[in-house]
N, C-alpha and C positions, 0 to 999 in steps of 0.2 A: 610161832614159836614157845615152849613152854618158858615158864619164868619162875624163877625162885631167888630170892636174895635176904639176907639177913637185914639190910637196910631200909627194904620197902616191902610191908605186910598189908595183905587187904584187910580192909575194915570188915567187921563181921556181917553187914549189911549189905556186902557186895559179892556175887558171883559170877563165874564165867557165862558167858553167852555166845552167840553167834550171829554173823551179819550186821548189816548197818543198824543202826537206830531208826524206829519207825517215823514215816515220812521221806526217807532219803533211798537214793538209788545212784550206783556209781559204776563206772567203767575204765578200762583201761586199755589201749591199743597202739599198734604202730603207727608213727606219722612220718616216717624218714628222717627224723633228727638226729637220733644217734648214728653215727658212722657203722657201728657193730650190728645194726638191725633190732629187734625186739621193741616191746612195748614202750613207748615213750611219750604219750599223749594220755592224758587223765581227766576225767570228767567227773563232778560230784553235783548233784540237784537235788534240793528240796522241793518237794511237790506240794508244800503247806505255804500259801501265800502270808502268812503272818509270821514267817521265819524271822528270827532276830539274831543278831552275831556281834561278835566282838574280835578285834584284832591287834596283834603286837607285831611290829617290824625291827629289822635291826637299827642299831644306831650307828651304822659304819659311815664315815665321812663320804664314800663312794656308793650309792644306791643303785642297784639294778632298776632296768627300766619298768619292771612289773611291781615293784614296790613302789616306784614314784607314780605309776598310774594308779594303783590302790589308793594311796595315800591323798591323789589329787582327784580322783573321778568315780569313786565308789562311796555307796551309803555304807559305811562300814559296820553301822547298827542295823542293817538290813540284808546281809549278803544272803542269796537264795542259791548260788550256783559258784562253784569252783572250776576253771580250767588252769592244769599244771602240766608241764613238760619238764622231761630230762633230757640230758646230752647237751643242753645249751641254756647257759645263765642269764643269757642277755643281758648282760652287765658290761659297761664301759663300751656301748655300742651307740651312742649320741642319739641324735634326732632318730634315725632310721629305726634302732630299738625300741623308741616309745611308739612309734607308728605301727611296728610288728606287734607288740605288746596290745595295742587298740585294737588291731586287726583281730589278734586272738579272743578279745573280749568280746567284740562285734558279733564274730562266729558262734563263740558259745552263748551267748546271750539269745540268738536266733535258734539254737539246738535245744536249750533250755527252756525258752517261751517265756523269758523275762526279761526288763529292761537292762541295758547295758551296765548303769551304776549300782546293779545287784550280782554283779559278776567280778568275783575275785580272780585275779591272775597270777600265778606263781610260776617260776623257773629255777632250774638248777642245772649246773654242768659247768663246762669252760668258760671261761670269763674272756671278754673283748674279741670274741667271733660272732658276727651277724648271725642272726636265726635263721636257719634254712626254713624257709616259710611255704615252699611248693607244697609240701604234702599237709600241713596244717590244717586247712578248711576241711580237705577231705576226712582227715584224721578225727577231727571234732565231730564230723557227720557220723562218721563210723562208731565215734564212741556214743553218739546219742543213740544210735541202735542197738547199743550193747548195754545201755543202762540196766541195773538189776539191783534188787534189794539185797542181793548178796554177793555184789560187786566188788567188795572192799579188796579182795587179793587181787584182783587184777588193777585195781586202782593204786594199790600199794607197789605193784611189779613196775608200773608205769611212771612212777617218781623217782624210781631208784638210780643211782649212780654207781659209784664204788661199794655200796652196801653188799653186803656179803650175805645176808637173810634179811627179810621182811620185819618191819616193826609196826604192826597193828594189834588192835585188842578190840573185843567187846564184852561188856558188861552189863548185869542186870543189878538196879539198884534199888532196895527198899526204902521207901520213904514212908513217914506215917502218912501222908496223903495218898499214897500208892505208890506202883512200881514205875521206874523208867529205866530208860536205856543210855548207855554211854558207849558210843565206837569211835575209833581215832586211827589216823594212819600217820606215820612220820617217816622220814628218810634222814640219813645222815651217818658220816663214818670218818670224814675229814673237815678241815677246816670249821672245826668246832671250839668255840670258846664264845658262846653267845652272849650278848649284853641283855638280852631278851628272853631267847627261844632256841630252839634247835634250827635247822637248815630249813627244813619243811613240816608243819605237823598241822594236820587237821582233823578237829574234834567235832563230832555229831552227838546231838542228845534229842530226845523227843519229849523233854520235860517242857514246861511251859514257863520261860524265865521273861523277865523285863529285861530292856536294853543295860539299863545301868547294872542289874545284878549279874547278866553276862558278862560284862566288862569288868566289874570288881573281882568276880571269881576267877576269870581267865588271868587276871593280873596276878593276884596272890598265889594262884599254883604255878604260874610260870617261873616267879620270883623263888619258889621253893624247889623247882625243877630243873629246867633246861638254862636258868641263871645260874645254877650250881654246879653244871658240868665243864670239862675241858679234856678235849682229845689231843689238841695241839696248841692252843693258845692262840688260833686265829680265828678272827670275826670275819663272818661272812658278808658279802654285798646283799645276799639274797633272803637272808632270815625272815621268816614268815610263818605266825602260828594264829589260826582260826578256829573260832569256837561258834558253830552254828546249832540253834536250838528251834526245832521245827514245830515243837508244841504239840506233836502227833500223839502222844499218849493222853493229853488231857489234864495231866496231873501239874498243879500249879506249885511252884518253889517261890515262895514269898518271901520278900526280905526280911530279914532278922527273925527266921522262924526255925525251928527244928528241921523241917525240910531243907532249909538252905544250909543249915551245918553238916546235915548227913550227905547233902548233895555234894557240897564242897569237900568233903572229906574223899567221895568217890572219883571225883576230878582230880584231886592232889595226887592220890593213890595212881590213876592213869597216867598223867603226866611223868611223875617219877619214876615209873616204870618203863614208860617209852625213853625217859631220859639215859636209864641207866641201860636199857638195850643199845643206844647210840652208842656208849663207852665201850660196852662189849664188843661192839662191831669197828671200835676205832680202828683205822687203816692198820691191820696186821697185828691188832691188840690180842694179848693172850689172858691178862691180868686188868683187875679194876681196884684204883685206891681210894680210898675216903680219909680227908683230913679235916680233923675238928680241931678247930684254935679257939681258946677260951681265955679270958683275962683282957685286962688292959682296956681299950676303948674300941669302938667301932672300926675306924679305919686302919688302925693296927691289926685288927684280928683278921680284916678282909685282905689286907696288903699280904700279909704273912700266909693265908690258906692260898692265895691266887699263886705266891712265889713257889710254894712246895707244888702245886697241881701242875704248874706249868714248868716247871724246872726238868730239862732233858736229863739231867743227872738222876733225879729222884725217878723219873718215869723209866729211866734205862735199869736202875737197881731194881724197880718192881717188876720189870719184864724178866729179870734174869733170877728174880727169888733171892736176891741179895739183900740181908738185914743191915745195910750200911746207913745207920741213922745219922752219921756223920752228913749224908747229902740233906737231910732235913735241918738240920741246924745251919749249916752253910745257906741254904735258900731263905730262912728265916732271917738269919743275918743280914743277908743281902737288900731284903725287902725293908728291913727296918735298920738302915743305916744311920748311925750318930746316936744309937742309945747303949753303946757300950758302958759298963759292962751289963749284958743282958742275961739274967739269971733264970732263963727259959727251962721248962719241963717237957721232956719228952717221952711218949710210949709209943710202942710198935706191938701191933696186937696184944694189947691190955699189958705188955712187958715194961717196966719203967727202965729207960737206957740212959736217960740224962737226968739229973737232978739239980737246979739252981745253976744251969750252965756248966756242969761238969759230969762226966761220963759216972755211970751209975751201975756196979756191978752185977752183973745178969749171967745166965747160962747161954752161952752164944749158940752151942749145938741146938738145944730146944727154939732159940728164936729162929734159926735157919728154917728148922722144919715148919714153924708155925707161918712163916711168909711165903711158904711153897704153895699157896692154895690161891683159888681165883679171886677172891675180894681179900683186902690188906687193908688193915685201920690203921691210921696215925693219929696221935693225939698230941698237941701241942699246946702246953700252959704258958702264958705270959703274965708278967707282974700284974697285980691288979684283978678287979673283978667288974662283972656287969655286963660283959658283951661277950658273944659266941658266935661261930659262924662255921659252915661246913664247905667243902667242894668236893666232887667225886671226879676221878679223872682216870683215864686210861693209860697204859703202859706204853714205852717207845721201842718199837721193834725194828728188826731188819726190814720186815714186810711194809712198814710205813715208807722207810727211804726208798725201796724199789717201787712202790706204788706211785709215790710223786715225783720221783725221777722220770718215770714213764707216762706221765698223765696224759699229755698232749701227743705224745708220739707212739 
């Protein structure tokens, strides 16, 4: 889909492209996992033996079987293939879940022609239900036959659950050393308040990266993108983000070079763009908010920003286009209990509505018009200096309740 946001702008050396980065092929096919039918088995393969990779996973105390398998059985710096399914999270499924994830890994390794420890496994869907494995081996075999350099759309469709639209991109990146590509696919609309990433995100590049460089760049960019979003304040059991670098372009991105800086800017743009697409697709969402908190010290600004972004009252007001800044004050006060009297300042869409903890006169009619847009910005100033943070969040709608009230029925 087309993308535009005042919060995320493409660097001058990044342009739109199409298809996967060089050296990659992907596919998405039906495997009988989703009761509703449709594509639910995705396969991604790098044809380059020297592919390097990096990974981030959920910090939930309840880990899905594919996450456990990746962390214990994979060479996370040398992944060459990914097998992913939608329709079933394979979480809270005990030993059977681990065995099913291992079977998926083995079948995908045979299909991709690589060692099992070079295959990452990811799943998304309902929790606590055993994986329907009957069609999985056949699905993976069918995916092997459908692998294509322009298979990112099919791959994206096969990892979607409640997603209303696809989240993928392909970028051409001009570096001093030459031109490289970045392609990426993500899914996520609910159960989003990642401690590291979104529900599922797979990034490919044909740049030549050292494993340490790939890990550093993924970690930094994830912290500025997927760690900065919230749909509903809920941490998933399955969150997985993978970066694979095939080296197919032959362009080396050396550590601490201008190439690394520019490549990092492009990767940062790609992940922040995908993160905002997740928010725009927040189950039933119509508007997106950004809260920027500054002042005080790091724990205080982070707690305050998270409290605003996760507040049902703030999110409901955002959905209704209601400039009720009292919801912001309440959320911050609750997060910073014991600090009264707190002389905070609040701006909504650039209009100061609260100064030193007290209401500030403003044009209420003009502010109501200003918040009746797709992107609404809130700024909170706390006493002191030296710290700041941001969190992006979606609104809370009737549609969110409907979707999650009927999720398994």
